[in-house]
C-alpha positions, 0 to 999 in steps of 0.5 A, spaced: 499 499 499 503 506 498 502 512 502 500 519 499 501 524 505 509 523 506 513 528 508 520 528 509 523 528 515 526 534 515 521 539 512 517 536 519 523 537 523 523 544 520 516 546 521 517 543 529 523 548 530 520 554 528 513 553 531 516 552 538 521 558 536 527 555 536 529 556 529 532 563 530 537 560 536 539 555 533 541 558 526 544 564 531 548 558 534 550 555 527 553 563 525 557 563 531 560 557 530 561 558 522 566 564 524 571 559 524 571 557 518 569 563 514 575 567 518 580 562 518 585 560 524 588 567 524 583 571 525 580 566 530 586 566 534 585 574 536 577 572 537 576 572 544 568 573 545 562 572 540 554 573 541 549 575 537 543 581 539 538 583 534 541 581 529 548 584 530 554 579 531 558 583 536 565 580 535 571 582 541 578 582 538 584 582 542 588 586 536 587 592 533 590 591 526 585 585 525 579 589 527 581 594 523 582 589 517 575 586 519 571 593 519 573 594 512 571 587 510 564 587 514 559 587 508 563 581 505 563 577 512 555 578 513 554 576 507 559 569 507 557 568 514 549 568 512 550 564 507 554 559 511 548 558 516 543 559 509 539 564 512 539 572 513 541 572 522 545 577 522 545 584 519 551 587 521 557 586 525 560 590 531 568 589 532 570 591 539 
């Protein structure tokens, strides 16, 4: 007997996460985790703290030189981080 109302398990899980309000925190976690993959190990070494508040990624850096370099590439970093997650999680980055 063939079932006609089958759904993909991934779609069911995404719908459940959205209904329970867990999709946004999960995407934020994925984005923070993707930081090291997007910027590489050299910049990750100077990163001391990362967090997201109101669609803004706050990055604390130990080097003012690295901070200045990243400020110039801010728009590209926003695009690459959002692309890594697969949805628009952040709209801006603040370097401290």
